[in-house]
Residue frames as qw, qx, qy, qz and C-alpha x, y, z in Angstrom:
[[0.000, 0.888, 0.461, 0.000, 0.00, 0.00, 0.00],
 [0.419, 0.332, -0.004, 0.845, 1.32, 3.40, -0.99],
 [0.258, -0.806, -0.411, 0.340, 0.96, 6.18, 1.56],
 [0.418, 0.536, 0.154, 0.717, 1.37, 9.56, -0.09],
 [0.207, -0.214, -0.322, 0.899, 1.93, 12.97, 1.39],
 [0.049, -0.716, -0.585, -0.378, -1.24, 15.05, 1.76],
 [0.219, 0.066, -0.242, 0.943, -1.67, 18.64, 2.90],
 [0.098, -0.787, -0.603, 0.084, -4.24, 20.74, 4.70],
 [0.168, 0.909, 0.114, 0.365, -4.47, 24.55, 4.73],
 [0.498, -0.846, 0.183, 0.051, -2.34, 24.95, 7.85],
 [0.829, -0.148, 0.335, 0.423, 0.52, 23.21, 6.02],
 [0.515, 0.386, 0.338, 0.687, 0.93, 25.92, 3.37],
 [0.074, -0.714, -0.180, 0.672, 1.22, 29.69, 3.01],
 [0.540, 0.777, 0.268, 0.181, 0.69, 32.03, 0.07],
 [0.570, -0.141, 0.091, 0.804, 3.79, 33.80, -1.14],
 [0.136, 0.854, 0.235, -0.444, 3.13, 37.55, -1.38],
 [0.553, 0.234, 0.443, 0.665, 3.78, 39.19, -4.74],
 [0.041, -0.167, 0.077, 0.982, 3.67, 42.62, -6.34],
 [0.140, 0.614, 0.776, 0.035, 0.15, 43.97, -6.93],
 [0.034, 0.126, 0.149, 0.980, -1.51, 47.03, -8.42],
 [0.389, -0.532, -0.647, -0.384, -4.98, 46.17, -7.05],
 [0.180, -0.344, 0.402, -0.829, -6.43, 48.30, -4.28],
 [0.069, 0.166, 0.924, -0.338, -8.50, 46.47, -1.63],
 [0.394, 0.450, 0.348, -0.722, -11.51, 48.63, -2.46],
 [0.499, 0.458, -0.435, -0.593, -11.28, 47.48, -6.11],
 [0.075, -0.173, 0.982, 0.020, -11.17, 43.77, -5.31],
 [0.702, -0.015, -0.290, -0.651, -14.00, 41.65, -6.71],
 [0.267, -0.241, 0.881, -0.307, -14.93, 38.83, -4.31],
 [0.787, 0.204, 0.108, -0.572, -17.84, 37.50, -6.36],
 [0.059, -0.275, 0.941, 0.191, -17.87, 33.89, -7.51],
 [0.714, -0.018, -0.395, -0.578, -20.17, 31.19, -8.84],
 [0.539, -0.268, 0.726, -0.333, -21.34, 28.47, -6.47],
 [0.659, 0.283, 0.682, 0.144, -22.82, 26.76, -9.55],
 [0.307, 0.156, 0.493, 0.799, -22.88, 27.85, -13.17],
 [0.109, -0.662, -0.561, -0.484, -26.31, 29.39, -12.60],
 [0.459, -0.847, -0.268, 0.012, -25.87, 31.02, -9.16],
 [0.452, 0.489, -0.246, 0.704, -23.48, 33.89, -8.54],
 [0.536, -0.731, -0.337, 0.256, -22.58, 35.12, -5.06],
 [0.181, 0.913, -0.125, 0.343, -20.98, 38.45, -4.20],
 [0.245, -0.677, 0.656, -0.225, -18.90, 36.93, -1.40],
 [0.609, 0.220, -0.747, -0.147, -17.55, 33.35, -1.51],
 [0.101, -0.167, 0.803, -0.564, -19.24, 32.19, 1.69],
 [0.638, -0.325, -0.527, -0.458, -22.03, 29.75, 2.53],
 [0.384, -0.458, 0.567, -0.566, -23.10, 29.27, 6.15],
 [0.091, 0.146, -0.985, 0.033, -23.15, 25.71, 7.45],
 [0.650, -0.270, -0.452, -0.549, -26.26, 23.50, 7.47],
 [0.359, -0.059, -0.800, 0.478, -26.00, 22.99, 11.25],
 [0.325, -0.716, -0.590, -0.184, -28.89, 23.42, 13.67],
 [0.443, -0.690, -0.214, 0.531, -26.82, 25.83, 15.79],
 [0.323, -0.221, 0.314, 0.865, -25.84, 27.91, 12.75],
 [0.125, 0.058, -0.439, -0.888, -28.39, 28.39, 9.96],
 [0.225, 0.582, 0.770, -0.134, -32.12, 28.91, 9.99],
 [0.295, 0.816, 0.425, 0.258, -34.10, 31.74, 8.42],
 [0.199, -0.964, 0.020, 0.175, -32.49, 34.65, 10.27],
 [0.519, -0.493, 0.501, 0.486, -28.94, 33.56, 9.46],
 [0.536, 0.336, 0.632, 0.448, -29.85, 32.82, 5.84],
 [0.156, 0.941, 0.287, 0.085, -31.32, 36.31, 5.49],
 [0.319, -0.868, 0.244, 0.292, -28.17, 37.90, 6.95],
 [0.603, -0.189, 0.604, 0.486, -25.93, 35.81, 4.68],
 [0.455, 0.579, 0.561, 0.378, -27.86, 36.70, 1.53],
 [0.000, -0.990, -0.134, 0.046, -27.93, 40.41, 2.45],
 [0.409, -0.731, 0.405, 0.367, -24.14, 40.30, 2.80],
 [0.428, 0.634, -0.508, -0.396, -23.77, 38.62, -0.60],
 [0.007, -0.258, 0.966, 0.004, -23.47, 34.97, 0.39],
 [0.692, -0.177, -0.480, -0.509, -25.96, 32.13, 0.89],
 [0.414, -0.340, 0.691, -0.486, -27.18, 30.38, 4.02],
 [0.490, 0.014, -0.833, -0.258, -27.88, 26.63, 4.00],
 [0.626, -0.376, 0.217, -0.648, -30.84, 25.91, 6.28],
 [0.094, -0.279, 0.943, -0.156, -30.25, 22.74, 8.30],
 [0.593, -0.106, -0.629, -0.491, -32.45, 19.65, 8.03],
 [0.221, -0.127, -0.851, 0.460, -32.88, 18.95, 11.74],
 [0.403, 0.196, 0.240, -0.861, -36.45, 20.19, 11.28],
 [0.567, 0.381, 0.729, -0.051, -39.53, 18.49, 9.90],
 [0.391, 0.261, 0.540, 0.698, -39.93, 19.22, 6.16],
 [0.015, -0.843, -0.473, -0.256, -42.82, 21.64, 6.66],
 [0.402, -0.855, -0.050, 0.323, -40.90, 23.71, 9.22],
 [0.526, -0.265, 0.403, 0.700, -37.79, 23.78, 7.02],
 [0.274, 0.519, 0.575, 0.569, -39.90, 24.86, 4.04],
 [0.167, -0.929, -0.329, -0.004, -41.35, 27.70, 6.15],
 [0.484, -0.649, 0.170, 0.562, -37.82, 28.89, 6.92],
 [0.430, 0.120, 0.551, 0.706, -37.10, 28.93, 3.17],
 [0.065, 0.765, 0.535, 0.353, -40.29, 30.91, 2.51],
 [0.362, -0.857, -0.173, 0.323, -39.32, 33.35, 5.26],
 [0.448, -0.387, 0.349, 0.726, -36.08, 34.14, 3.43],
 [0.290, 0.325, 0.641, 0.632, -37.67, 34.37, -0.03],
 [0.078, -0.824, -0.502, -0.251, -40.34, 36.79, 1.21],
 [0.481, -0.610, -0.217, 0.591, -38.05, 38.92, 3.37],
 [0.036, -0.662, 0.210, 0.719, -36.72, 41.19, 0.65],
 [0.566, 0.386, 0.676, 0.271, -38.16, 41.19, -2.83],
 [0.028, 0.010, 0.342, 0.939, -38.47, 43.35, -5.87],
 [0.636, -0.131, -0.147, -0.746, -42.06, 42.36, -6.48],
 [0.378, -0.107, 0.872, -0.292, -43.50, 39.58, -4.31],
 [0.503, 0.079, -0.607, -0.611, -45.08, 37.34, -6.90],
 [0.641, -0.299, -0.685, -0.172, -47.94, 35.10, -5.77],
 [0.067, -0.356, 0.533, -0.765, -48.30, 36.95, -2.44],
 [0.093, -0.309, -0.898, 0.299, -50.35, 35.51, 0.40],
 [0.257, -0.270, -0.268, -0.889, -53.93, 36.72, -0.06],
 [0.209, 0.246, 0.779, -0.538, -57.26, 36.75, 1.75],
 [0.092, -0.448, -0.692, -0.559, -60.84, 36.63, 0.53],
 [0.268, -0.448, 0.044, -0.852, -63.58, 38.95, 1.84],
 [0.796, -0.398, -0.251, -0.382, -65.30, 36.14, 3.76],
 [0.698, 0.000, -0.549, 0.460, -62.24, 35.10, 5.72],
 [0.479, -0.839, -0.248, -0.069, -61.84, 36.44, 9.25],
 [0.099, -0.876, 0.402, -0.245, -59.45, 38.31, 11.50],
 [0.793, -0.389, 0.468, -0.026, -58.52, 34.94, 13.01],
 [0.871, 0.373, 0.212, 0.240, -57.45, 33.67, 9.57],
 [0.334, 0.866, -0.174, 0.328, -55.35, 36.80, 9.04],
 [0.442, -0.766, 0.434, -0.174, -53.61, 36.41, 12.41],
 [0.911, -0.104, 0.381, 0.114, -52.64, 32.81, 11.60],
 [0.734, 0.566, 0.118, 0.357, -51.09, 33.86, 8.29],
 [0.016, 0.927, -0.241, 0.288, -49.33, 36.84, 9.87],
 [0.635, -0.605, 0.477, -0.057, -47.67, 34.58, 12.45],
 [0.910, 0.107, 0.364, 0.168, -46.80, 31.88, 9.91],
 [0.671, 0.525, 0.195, 0.486, -45.25, 34.11, 7.26],
 [0.429, -0.484, -0.120, 0.753, -44.17, 37.16, 9.35],
 [0.155, 0.343, 0.412, 0.830, -46.06, 39.59, 7.11],
 [0.000, -0.346, -0.475, 0.809, -48.25, 42.58, 7.99],
 [0.447, 0.441, 0.037, -0.778, -50.66, 43.00, 5.10],
 [0.441, 0.158, 0.865, 0.181, -52.69, 41.05, 2.56],
 [0.286, 0.073, -0.442, -0.847, -54.24, 41.80, -0.81],
 [0.524, 0.245, 0.678, -0.453, -57.91, 40.83, -0.83],
 [0.196, 0.211, -0.696, -0.658, -59.09, 39.02, -3.97],
 [0.799, 0.085, 0.115, -0.583, -62.18, 37.26, -5.31],
 [0.881, -0.060, 0.468, -0.038, -62.38, 33.64, -6.42],
 [0.799, 0.525, 0.142, 0.257, -60.68, 34.35, -9.77],
 [0.677, -0.147, -0.021, 0.721, -57.92, 36.54, -8.36],
 [0.149, 0.718, 0.209, 0.647, -59.29, 40.01, -9.12],
 [0.282, 0.027, -0.467, 0.838, -58.23, 42.68, -6.64],
 [0.299, -0.740, -0.556, -0.233, -60.98, 43.80, -4.26],
 [0.304, -0.915, 0.082, -0.252, -58.90, 45.61, -1.65],
 [0.537, 0.336, -0.603, 0.485, -56.10, 45.40, 0.85],
 [0.661, -0.719, -0.122, -0.177, -56.04, 44.80, 4.59],
 [0.438, 0.518, -0.518, 0.521, -53.03, 45.72, 6.73],
 [0.477, -0.214, -0.675, 0.521, -51.96, 45.39, 10.33],
 [0.042, 0.000, 0.200, -0.979, -53.15, 48.95, 10.88],
 [0.549, -0.194, -0.383, -0.717, -56.67, 48.04, 9.71],
 [0.690, -0.220, -0.689, -0.027, -56.77, 44.98, 11.95],
 [0.234, 0.070, -0.586, 0.772, -55.84, 46.87, 15.11],
 [0.364, -0.082, 0.154, -0.915, -59.33, 48.30, 15.32],
 [0.770, -0.119, -0.455, -0.430, -61.07, 44.91, 15.16],
 [0.329, -0.466, 0.678, -0.464, -61.44, 43.21, 18.53],
 [0.848, 0.046, 0.408, -0.336, -63.50, 40.16, 17.51],
 [0.294, -0.332, 0.811, 0.381, -61.60, 37.34, 15.77],
 [0.462, 0.437, 0.770, 0.057, -64.78, 36.57, 13.83],
 [0.215, 0.769, 0.004, -0.602, -64.70, 39.97, 12.10],
 [0.795, 0.433, 0.367, 0.215, -64.80, 39.37, 8.33],
 [0.512, -0.121, 0.266, 0.808, -62.04, 40.75, 6.13],
 [0.151, 0.614, 0.496, 0.595, -64.60, 42.74, 4.10],
 [0.328, -0.895, -0.301, -0.032, -65.32, 44.82, 7.22],
 [0.566, -0.658, 0.125, 0.481, -61.65, 45.71, 7.75],
 [0.630, 0.116, 0.415, 0.646, -60.22, 46.07, 4.26],
 [0.100, 0.622, -0.095, -0.771, -59.62, 49.23, 2.26],
 [0.572, 0.372, 0.702, 0.207, -61.45, 48.90, -1.04],
 [0.321, 0.915, 0.243, 0.040, -61.54, 52.44, -2.42],
 [0.138, 0.946, -0.290, 0.033, -58.81, 54.59, -3.94],
 [0.910, -0.247, 0.240, 0.229, -56.43, 51.65, -4.06],
 [0.013, 0.792, -0.511, -0.334, -52.81, 52.19, -5.11],
 [0.870, 0.163, 0.462, 0.062, -52.37, 49.85, -8.07],
 [0.084, 0.649, -0.547, -0.521, -49.78, 49.52, -10.82],
 [0.921, 0.330, 0.092, -0.187, -50.16, 47.42, -13.95],
 [0.732, -0.241, 0.474, 0.426, -47.39, 45.18, -15.21],
 [0.761, 0.038, -0.395, 0.514, -44.61, 45.68, -16.13],
 [0.439, -0.855, -0.203, 0.190, -43.60, 47.50, -12.95],
 [0.427, 0.650, -0.204, 0.594, -41.27, 50.46, -13.13],
 [0.603, -0.332, -0.512, 0.514, -39.39, 50.63, -9.81],
 [0.176, 0.015, -0.118, 0.977, -38.96, 54.42, -9.86],
 [0.387, -0.348, -0.360, -0.774, -42.64, 54.94, -10.64],
 [0.667, -0.425, -0.611, -0.022, -43.64, 52.56, -7.84],
 [0.483, -0.252, -0.420, 0.726, -41.52, 54.33, -5.24],
 [0.021, -0.140, -0.079, -0.987, -42.79, 57.73, -6.38],
 [0.517, -0.415, -0.490, -0.566, -46.41, 56.56, -6.08],
 [0.654, -0.415, -0.585, 0.239, -45.92, 55.10, -2.60],
 [0.347, -0.161, -0.277, 0.881, -44.27, 58.28, -1.34],
 [0.176, -0.228, -0.238, -0.927, -46.92, 60.50, -2.90],
 [0.638, -0.416, -0.460, -0.456, -49.74, 58.43, -1.35],
 [0.233, -0.533, 0.618, -0.529, -47.83, 57.86, 1.90],
 [0.949, -0.090, 0.054, -0.297, -48.41, 54.13, 1.73],
 [0.344, -0.577, 0.738, 0.069, -46.12, 51.16, 2.25],
 [0.514, 0.084, 0.844, 0.128, -47.70, 48.54, -0.04],
 [0.387, 0.466, -0.294, -0.739, -48.51, 48.67, -3.73],
 [0.767, 0.207, 0.590, -0.143, -50.65, 46.15, -5.60],
 [0.053, 0.410, -0.666, -0.621, -49.52, 44.90, -9.01],
 [0.702, 0.344, 0.525, -0.338, -52.11, 43.64, -11.51],
 [0.383, 0.081, 0.711, 0.584, -52.35, 42.36, -15.05],
 [0.122, -0.069, -0.373, -0.917, -54.52, 43.87, -17.79],
 [0.466, -0.420, -0.671, -0.395, -57.65, 42.16, -16.40],
 [0.413, -0.651, 0.182, -0.611, -57.31, 43.49, -12.87],
 [0.937, -0.252, -0.239, 0.025, -56.05, 40.17, -11.49],
 [0.426, -0.833, 0.352, 0.022, -53.40, 40.33, -8.79],
 [0.845, 0.400, -0.292, 0.203, -49.92, 39.32, -9.93],
 [0.631, 0.097, -0.423, 0.643, -47.74, 40.76, -7.17],
 [0.392, -0.896, -0.207, 0.027, -47.15, 43.05, -4.23],
 [0.536, 0.425, -0.238, 0.689, -44.40, 45.65, -3.83],
 [0.515, -0.780, -0.310, 0.177, -43.50, 47.11, -0.43],
 [0.092, 0.937, -0.216, 0.258, -41.62, 50.25, 0.52],
 [0.674, -0.617, 0.407, 0.007, -39.68, 48.25, 3.10],
 [0.878, 0.107, 0.360, 0.295, -38.24, 45.99, 0.42],
 [0.498, 0.779, 0.041, 0.378, -37.15, 48.89, -1.76],
 [0.244, -0.897, 0.308, -0.205, -35.38, 50.46, 1.23],
 [0.823, -0.368, 0.417, 0.114, -33.63, 47.18, 2.05],
 [0.805, 0.457, 0.197, 0.324, -32.35, 47.01, -1.51],
 [0.196, 0.897, -0.175, 0.355, -30.64, 50.37, -1.02],
 [0.515, -0.735, 0.408, -0.168, -29.11, 49.32, 2.31],
 [0.720, -0.243, 0.632, 0.150, -27.80, 46.00, 0.91],
 [0.495, 0.693, -0.270, -0.449, -26.55, 46.74, -2.61],
 [0.224, 0.467, -0.844, -0.142, -24.42, 43.58, -2.78],
 [0.691, -0.060, 0.574, -0.434, -27.13, 41.17, -1.61],
 [0.057, -0.111, 0.929, 0.347, -27.32, 37.79, -3.33],
 [0.558, 0.338, 0.339, -0.678, -30.66, 37.76, -5.17],
 [0.519, 0.253, 0.781, 0.238, -32.50, 35.74, -7.78],
 [0.172, 0.244, 0.518, 0.801, -33.90, 37.05, -11.07],
 [0.244, -0.724, -0.555, -0.329, -37.08, 38.19, -9.29],
 [0.020, -0.676, 0.241, -0.696, -35.20, 40.31, -6.76],
 [0.810, -0.537, -0.041, -0.232, -35.63, 37.86, -3.86],
 [0.265, -0.684, 0.673, -0.095, -32.85, 36.82, -1.51],
 [0.703, 0.242, -0.656, -0.133, -31.28, 33.49, -2.42],
 [0.600, -0.460, 0.532, -0.381, -31.39, 30.60, 0.04],
 [0.510, 0.240, -0.819, -0.108, -30.16, 27.02, 0.17],
 [0.734, -0.363, 0.311, -0.482, -31.42, 24.13, 2.27],
 [0.041, -0.365, 0.930, 0.003, -30.11, 20.72, 3.23],
 [0.878, 0.021, -0.058, -0.474, -31.83, 17.48, 2.31],
 [0.430, -0.396, 0.811, -0.006, -30.91, 13.81, 2.35],
 [0.206, 0.184, -0.856, -0.437, -31.33, 10.55, 0.45],
 [0.050, 0.262, 0.956, -0.121, -34.16, 8.06, 0.01],
 [0.082, -0.641, -0.653, -0.395, -37.89, 8.70, -0.21],
 [0.348, -0.787, -0.359, 0.362, -37.85, 10.87, 2.91],
 [0.341, -0.410, 0.213, 0.819, -35.15, 13.05, 1.36],
 [0.132, 0.290, 0.646, 0.694, -37.04, 13.23, -1.93],
 [0.190, -0.774, -0.593, -0.111, -40.24, 14.38, -0.18],
 [0.381, -0.708, -0.130, 0.580, -38.24, 16.97, 1.78],
 [0.310, -0.150, 0.416, 0.842, -36.59, 18.24, -1.38],
 [0.029, 0.535, 0.678, 0.503, -39.97, 18.56, -3.07],
 [0.277, -0.840, -0.434, 0.169, -41.29, 20.66, -0.17],
 [0.400, -0.549, 0.110, 0.726, -38.20, 22.89, -0.33],
 [0.230, 0.125, 0.573, 0.777, -38.57, 23.39, -4.08],
 [0.096, -0.716, -0.639, -0.264, -42.25, 24.27, -3.64],
 [0.359, -0.811, -0.250, 0.388, -41.17, 26.87, -1.06],
 [0.348, 0.934, -0.047, 0.060, -38.83, 28.50, -3.59],
 [0.660, -0.572, 0.341, 0.347, -35.41, 27.23, -2.53],
 [0.405, 0.810, -0.349, -0.241, -32.57, 28.12, -4.93],
 [0.370, 0.515, -0.767, 0.099, -30.11, 25.40, -3.98],
 [0.916, -0.328, -0.004, -0.232, -30.68, 21.94, -2.51],
 [0.092, 0.640, -0.743, 0.175, -27.70, 20.51, -0.64],
 [0.919, -0.121, -0.358, -0.112, -27.62, 16.71, -0.35],
 [0.170, -0.737, 0.508, -0.412, -26.04, 16.64, 3.08],
 [0.975, -0.171, -0.136, -0.040, -24.40, 13.30, 3.99],
 [0.532, -0.708, 0.433, 0.166, -21.25, 12.17, 5.76],
 [0.463, -0.205, 0.746, 0.432, -20.25, 9.95, 2.82],
 [0.484, 0.592, 0.001, -0.644, -21.26, 11.34, -0.55],
 [0.280, 0.402, -0.781, -0.388, -19.63, 8.66, -2.71],
 [0.348, 0.107, 0.893, -0.263, -22.61, 6.34, -2.53],
 [0.026, 0.321, 0.806, 0.497, -25.38, 5.05, -4.76],
 [0.106, -0.720, -0.644, 0.237, -28.00, 6.68, -2.52],
 [0.114, -0.664, -0.006, 0.739, -26.55, 10.16, -2.97],
 [0.072, -0.136, 0.649, 0.745, -26.18, 9.77, -6.75],
 [0.040, -0.480, -0.843, -0.241, -29.76, 8.54, -6.99],
 [0.108, -0.742, -0.456, 0.480, -30.99, 11.46, -4.86],
 [0.084, -0.470, 0.272, 0.836, -29.31, 13.93, -7.23],
 [0.009, 0.113, 0.797, 0.593, -30.90, 12.29, -10.27],
 [0.082, -0.618, -0.782, 0.019, -34.38, 12.37, -8.72],
 [0.112, -0.725, -0.254, 0.631, -34.15, 16.02, -7.63],
 [0.084, -0.317, 0.451, 0.830, -32.90, 17.18, -11.02],
 [0.025, -0.332, -0.834, -0.440, -35.98, 15.58, -12.59],
 [0.095, -0.687, -0.621, 0.364, -38.20, 17.60, -10.23],
 [0.103, 0.959, 0.129, -0.228, -37.04, 21.01, -11.42],
 [0.705, 0.433, 0.061, 0.558, -34.63, 22.40, -13.99],
 [0.037, -0.894, 0.054, -0.444, -34.51, 25.68, -12.06],
 [0.663, -0.712, 0.214, -0.092, -33.20, 24.35, -8.77],
 [0.437, 0.622, -0.627, 0.169, -29.48, 23.72, -8.45],
 [0.927, -0.360, -0.085, -0.059, -28.10, 20.75, -6.50],
 [0.085, 0.689, -0.679, 0.239, -24.94, 20.47, -4.42],
 [0.952, -0.171, -0.224, -0.118, -24.01, 16.91, -3.41],
 [0.285, 0.556, -0.658, 0.419, -21.48, 15.63, -0.89],
 [0.117, -0.888, 0.416, 0.160, -19.49, 15.23, 1.17],
 [0.943, 0.280, -0.052, 0.174, -16.59, 13.68, -0.74],
 [0.416, -0.797, 0.351, 0.262, -12.81, 13.61, -0.48],
 [0.561, -0.159, 0.667, 0.464, -11.60, 12.04, -3.74],
 [0.192, 0.350, -0.453, -0.797, -11.56, 12.78, -7.44],
 [0.124, -0.141, -0.942, -0.279, -13.42, 9.55, -8.21],
 [0.000, 0.561, 0.733, -0.385, -16.29, 10.55, -5.93],
 [0.115, 0.557, -0.005, -0.822, -16.43, 14.01, -7.48],
 [0.180, 0.173, -0.709, -0.660, -16.70, 12.55, -10.98],
 [0.075, -0.316, -0.946, -0.020, -19.45, 10.18, -9.87],
 [0.054, 0.636, 0.545, -0.543, -21.64, 12.97, -8.47],
 [0.158, 0.493, -0.276, -0.810, -21.07, 15.24, -11.45],
 [0.127, 0.017, -0.881, -0.455, -22.06, 12.31, -13.66],
 [0.023, -0.478, -0.857, 0.192, -25.28, 11.96, -11.68],
 [0.062, 0.751, 0.449, 0.480, -26.14, 15.60, -12.44],
 [0.441, -0.699, -0.285, 0.486, -24.81, 17.54, -9.47],
 [0.289, 0.912, 0.077, 0.282, -24.29, 21.25, -10.22],
 [0.047, 0.752, -0.530, 0.390, -21.58, 21.48, -7.55],
 [0.830, -0.132, -0.523, 0.140, -19.82, 19.05, -5.25],
 [0.445, -0.826, 0.208, -0.276, -19.17, 19.57, -1.54],
 [0.733, 0.315, -0.514, 0.316, -15.61, 18.51, -0.77],
 [0.034, -0.525, 0.575, -0.627, -14.40, 17.71, 2.72],
 [0.791, -0.364, -0.476, -0.119, -14.84, 14.88, 5.20],
 [0.718, -0.558, -0.276, 0.312, -14.08, 16.02, 8.74],
 [0.506, 0.365, -0.089, 0.777, -12.14, 19.24, 8.01],
 [0.273, -0.815, -0.154, -0.487, -14.14, 21.44, 10.39],
 [0.086, 0.533, -0.584, 0.605, -12.55, 22.70, 13.61],
 [0.541, -0.245, 0.547, -0.589, -15.18, 20.95, 15.75],
 [0.869, 0.185, -0.277, -0.366, -15.72, 17.91, 13.52],
 [0.516, -0.483, 0.697, -0.121, -14.74, 14.54, 15.00],
 [0.907, 0.335, -0.028, -0.254, -15.32, 12.34, 11.92],
 [0.578, 0.576, -0.559, 0.148, -11.64, 11.71, 11.25],
 [0.146, -0.464, 0.737, -0.470, -10.94, 10.97, 14.91],
 [0.711, -0.045, 0.507, -0.485, -13.93, 8.72, 15.50],
 [0.894, 0.366, 0.173, -0.191, -14.13, 6.95, 12.11],
 [0.554, -0.396, 0.548, 0.486, -10.53, 7.24, 10.93],
 [0.533, 0.532, 0.566, 0.336, -11.81, 8.47, 7.56],
 [0.101, 0.957, 0.095, -0.255, -10.88, 11.54, 5.53],
 [0.697, 0.328, 0.113, 0.628, -8.28, 13.31, 3.41],
 [0.295, -0.469, -0.127, 0.823, -6.46, 16.52, 4.41],
 [0.362, 0.757, 0.414, -0.354, -8.55, 19.31, 2.95],
 [0.146, 0.741, -0.367, -0.544, -6.13, 20.99, 0.53],
 [0.112, -0.219, 0.911, 0.331, -5.23, 17.67, -1.07],
 [0.353, 0.441, 0.809, -0.162, -8.91, 16.64, -1.17],
 [0.339, 0.800, 0.140, -0.475, -9.79, 19.82, -3.10],
 [0.071, 0.607, -0.629, -0.481, -6.87, 19.36, -5.51],
 [0.233, 0.016, 0.960, 0.154, -7.90, 15.77, -6.18],
 [0.381, 0.615, 0.619, -0.305, -11.52, 16.85, -6.77],
 [0.264, 0.789, -0.154, -0.533, -10.44, 19.50, -9.28],
 [0.034, -0.433, 0.809, 0.397, -8.28, 17.05, -11.19]]
């Protein structure tokens, strides 16, 4: 048996060289997959003490991506994904709505579930009838109060598609309102734009966002039917990146999981892992993975190498994966 020399990051240093680049001119953006660009090369770990909705929001605002852990039931994890996708948007497409016959109790449930403060009110075919906000609901004391009794239905602030951001902001400021309804040519609701989201865009110019102006978010899943069902719930919630999160990624189960998820959606990107060899990397790429997670036990608090005696020093593992 041949035992070769292998290196980790602490074993090497970068040799400084002459440079004409100023720190303020440095571009730290990179692609996590061919379809997803980040403005900083950082993803937060899919650990239950590290990443849920709040951390994922902070990561995306800073330009990276948070990976929501899977130590939650699928529905709860999907809600965390939705929380990120709805936190900061250009236009919130398919917003949560109410009908006139629903009640204050229904509105309170949705407010708590999605952390939102206002709802467009629509009829059975999606035509806009009004809007009800947290301010309207403060004056209703009975949970049985119907939405039609609380909503504003006259002099609504509405823009037709396509939305011009400057025009939308101007209208909201002129009307002193925080929410603007977006409709199609038939008066059917297509989206909701909020003043809060436009302000957040100014405060976080380097945020990592999708084509619809929403923060990007990743979430961990696993193998087998349970993992497939979880991945489906995450995709339905709008996740950008599914991470097949296993201790040993060079397995038939992981490859099969990648193949099944890629058949679910062409939009969603898949990271698979963890691996530590070039052969494993090729196998997952062959299964359809958009990126491969390299590293078995390299973390400062990880005990995999100590307990299982398995792993490859991280720098060598990355070099082997690239080759």
